[in-house]
VEXDO-624752 format. One record per residue (C-alpha): x, y, z; residue number from 1; residue in one letter. Coordinates in Angstrom, 3 decimals. Layout:
% VEXDO-624752
(site (X,Y,Z),NUM,A),
...
END
This chain:
% VEXDO-624752
(site (-1.508,-23.460,-77.025),1,X),
(site (0.704,-26.440,-77.711),2,X),
(site (4.007,-24.556,-77.997),3,X),
(site (6.031,-27.707,-78.632),4,X),
(site (4.377,-28.050,-82.055),5,X),
(site (6.045,-24.858,-83.275),6,X),
(site (9.265,-24.782,-81.254),7,X),
(site (10.466,-28.367,-81.542),8,X),
(site (11.405,-30.529,-84.523),9,X),
(site (9.361,-33.415,-83.093),10,X),
(site (6.315,-31.144,-82.959),11,X),
(site (6.671,-30.354,-86.659),12,X),
(site (7.082,-34.074,-87.345),13,X),
(site (3.884,-34.812,-85.368),14,X),
(site (1.941,-32.225,-87.379),15,X),
(site (3.243,-33.733,-90.608),16,X),
(site (2.123,-37.199,-89.462),17,X),
(site (-1.250,-35.765,-88.425),18,X),
(site (-1.837,-34.807,-92.061),19,X),
(site (-0.023,-37.657,-93.809),20,X),
(site (-1.327,-40.738,-91.974),21,X),
(site (-5.057,-40.147,-92.684),22,X),
(site (-4.233,-39.312,-96.305),23,X),
(site (-2.131,-42.475,-96.617),24,X),
(site (-4.856,-44.571,-94.976),25,X),
(site (-7.559,-43.357,-97.363),26,X),
(site (-5.260,-43.550,-100.382),27,X),
(site (-4.335,-47.180,-99.656),28,X),
(site (-7.946,-48.062,-98.891),29,X),
(site (-9.182,-46.560,-102.168),30,X),
(site (-6.398,-48.151,-104.227),31,X),
(site (-6.941,-51.557,-102.560),32,X),
(site (-10.709,-51.437,-103.143),33,X),
(site (-10.258,-50.435,-106.776),34,X),
(site (-7.532,-53.008,-107.446),35,X),
(site (-9.022,-56.068,-105.717),36,X),
(site (-12.667,-55.607,-104.740),37,X),
(site (-14.270,-53.421,-107.361),38,X),
(site (-12.212,-53.699,-110.522),39,X),
(site (-14.951,-52.466,-112.841),40,X),
(site (-16.015,-48.978,-113.752),41,X),
(site (-16.909,-46.656,-110.892),42,X),
(site (-20.532,-46.699,-109.758),43,X),
(site (-20.387,-43.091,-108.579),44,X),
(site (-22.630,-40.753,-110.505),45,X),
(site (-20.335,-38.487,-112.584),46,X),
(site (-22.354,-35.472,-111.460),47,X),
(site (-21.144,-36.078,-107.872),48,X),
(site (-17.467,-35.671,-108.809),49,X),
(site (-17.420,-31.853,-108.725),50,X),
(site (-19.082,-31.875,-105.294),51,X),
(site (-16.641,-34.449,-103.855),52,X),
(site (-13.649,-32.630,-105.326),53,X),
(site (-14.917,-29.325,-103.940),54,X),
(site (-15.346,-30.788,-100.436),55,X),
(site (-11.873,-32.343,-100.565),56,X),
(site (-10.190,-29.130,-101.759),57,X),
(site (-12.089,-26.981,-99.238),58,X),
(site (-11.051,-29.299,-96.383),59,X),
(site (-7.376,-29.229,-97.374),60,X),
(site (-7.371,-25.442,-97.809),61,X),
(site (-9.148,-24.925,-94.452),62,X),
(site (-6.618,-27.120,-92.615),63,X),
(site (-3.704,-25.381,-94.361),64,X),
(site (-5.005,-21.922,-93.436),65,X),
(site (-5.766,-22.992,-89.848),66,X),
(site (-2.262,-24.376,-89.237),67,X),
(site (-0.642,-21.278,-90.744),68,X),
(site (-2.820,-18.845,-88.793),69,X),
(site (-2.116,-20.665,-85.528),70,X),
(site (1.638,-20.608,-86.205),71,X),
(site (1.878,-16.895,-87.078),72,X),
(site (2.421,-15.873,-83.450),73,X),
(site (5.538,-18.053,-83.344),74,X),
(site (7.219,-16.254,-86.246),75,X),
(site (9.957,-13.927,-84.911),76,X),
(site (9.158,-10.971,-87.233),77,X),
(site (5.487,-11.009,-86.198),78,X),
(site (6.358,-11.329,-82.499),79,X),
(site (8.956,-8.567,-82.797),80,X),
(site (6.584,-6.139,-84.497),81,X),
(site (3.838,-6.824,-81.939),82,X),
(site (6.180,-6.302,-78.975),83,X),
(site (7.666,-3.079,-80.366),84,X),
(site (4.188,-1.711,-81.114),85,X),
(site (3.075,-2.382,-77.519),86,X),
(site (6.113,-0.549,-76.185),87,X),
(site (7.679,-1.420,-72.894),88,X),
(site (10.929,-1.593,-71.034),89,X),
(site (13.326,-2.949,-73.646),90,X),
(site (17.051,-3.369,-73.580),91,X),
(site (18.223,-2.073,-76.956),92,X),
(site (21.307,-3.600,-78.549),93,X),
(site (23.004,-2.639,-81.802),94,X),
(site (24.979,-5.356,-83.555),95,X),
(site (27.268,-4.800,-86.524),96,X),
(site (28.765,-7.868,-88.197),97,X),
(site (32.110,-7.501,-89.943),98,X),
(site (34.608,-10.034,-91.232),99,X),
(site (35.133,-11.837,-88.743),100,X),
(site (33.755,-10.331,-85.564),101,X),
(site (30.715,-8.659,-84.067),102,X),
(site (30.484,-5.135,-82.686),103,X),
(site (27.849,-5.481,-79.953),104,X),
(site (26.793,-2.366,-78.028),105,X),
(site (25.942,-4.296,-74.863),106,X),
(site (26.887,-7.840,-73.873),107,X),
(site (25.114,-8.037,-70.491),108,X),
(site (21.342,-8.453,-70.110),109,X),
(site (18.727,-8.935,-67.421),110,X),
(site (16.669,-12.095,-67.146),111,X),
(site (13.010,-11.533,-68.050),112,X),
(site (13.516,-8.146,-69.721),113,X),
(site (12.981,-8.084,-73.515),114,X),
(site (16.013,-7.302,-75.657),115,X),
(site (15.688,-5.672,-79.085),116,X),
(site (18.557,-6.826,-81.270),117,X),
(site (19.078,-4.430,-84.210),118,X),
(site (21.685,-6.050,-86.425),119,X),
(site (23.320,-5.319,-89.762),120,X),
(site (26.273,-6.419,-91.846),121,X),
(site (28.705,-4.047,-93.501),122,X),
(site (30.704,-6.345,-95.764),123,X),
(site (29.176,-9.733,-96.623),124,X),
(site (26.340,-12.031,-95.569),125,X),
(site (26.661,-13.029,-91.924),126,X),
(site (24.529,-14.919,-89.464),127,X),
(site (23.750,-13.889,-85.897),128,X),
(site (22.748,-17.009,-83.986),129,X),
(site (22.337,-17.034,-80.220),130,X),
(site (22.768,-20.367,-78.435),131,X),
(site (21.355,-21.306,-75.042),132,X),
(site (24.001,-22.444,-72.515),133,X),
(site (22.826,-26.052,-73.086),134,X),
(site (23.727,-25.770,-76.802),135,X),
(site (20.380,-25.348,-78.565),136,X),
(site (19.757,-22.408,-80.877),137,X),
(site (17.400,-19.782,-79.451),138,X),
(site (17.177,-17.657,-82.587),139,X),
(site (19.120,-16.712,-85.676),140,X),
(site (19.163,-13.722,-87.986),141,X),
(site (20.587,-13.469,-91.493),142,X),
(site (22.421,-10.180,-91.954),143,X),
(site (22.897,-8.936,-95.495),144,X),
(site (25.004,-5.946,-96.502),145,X),
(site (23.494,-2.985,-98.293),146,X),
(site (20.146,-2.949,-96.508),147,X),
(site (18.970,0.516,-95.485),148,X),
(site (17.559,-0.591,-92.139),149,X),
(site (18.911,-3.042,-89.607),150,X),
(site (17.171,-6.373,-89.047),151,X),
(site (15.423,-6.436,-85.681),152,X),
(site (14.326,-9.208,-83.411),153,X),
(site (13.018,-9.159,-79.839),154,X),
(site (14.017,-11.935,-77.454),155,X),
(site (13.468,-12.334,-73.720),156,X),
(site (16.070,-14.432,-71.914),157,X),
(site (14.436,-16.596,-69.252),158,X),
(site (17.532,-18.091,-67.636),159,X),
(site (20.850,-16.625,-66.526),160,X),
(site (24.067,-17.871,-68.107),161,X),
(site (26.573,-17.420,-70.904),162,X),
(site (24.931,-17.455,-74.322),163,X),
(site (27.205,-18.046,-77.296),164,X),
(site (26.848,-16.074,-80.514),165,X),
(site (28.007,-17.633,-83.774),166,X),
(site (27.853,-16.797,-87.444),167,X),
(site (25.841,-19.412,-89.347),168,X),
(site (26.470,-18.039,-92.849),169,X),
(site (29.836,-18.889,-94.377),170,X),
(site (31.597,-15.518,-94.563),171,X),
(site (35.173,-16.354,-95.457),172,X),
(site (38.330,-18.039,-94.303),173,X),
(site (37.953,-17.157,-90.587),174,X),
(site (34.212,-17.880,-90.446),175,X),
(site (34.777,-20.504,-87.728),176,X),
(site (36.280,-17.832,-85.456),177,X),
(site (33.322,-15.450,-85.697),178,X),
(site (31.975,-15.998,-82.202),179,X),
(site (31.042,-13.910,-79.167),180,X),
(site (29.404,-14.316,-75.757),181,X),
(site (26.363,-12.654,-74.171),182,X),
(site (25.995,-12.671,-70.385),183,X),
(site (22.523,-12.889,-68.856),184,X),
(site (22.182,-12.178,-65.126),185,X),
END
């Protein structure tokens, strides 16, 4: 599939334009025709209105459902559940976030082997964001205290390097210092 549509901001922008430009074109065309060419009462039979409205609504709903169904596989919780259900050779990692550090059970990982991150917070809301060595965010998790089960996410590192971990939820005065490093070999 066209992965860039779901993993890149420009892809999301392109999808938005895909829906907005035709709508804008038809809207302007209809308004222009009504304002300058045909300023009188509509010649459309009033009995056709329900049919036209039904077709329009059905088209919009079908496109909405299609885009959402196609994007489900890119949602981390869905991917995580599917990978765990299949089983496999996972590296399991427990993460506990505290003010203002992470307790990570393992900081070294193998390239190409899925890692299950099970993370929780014990004191306040924290973020667990993993950055690629080039600076882009690979994934993020929001960790909230008081939850019975840890949040889980499966990620497979495809390149070796040092991956930074940062908290993306403001958690107090030393929030900026809540960082760590994961090594992928």
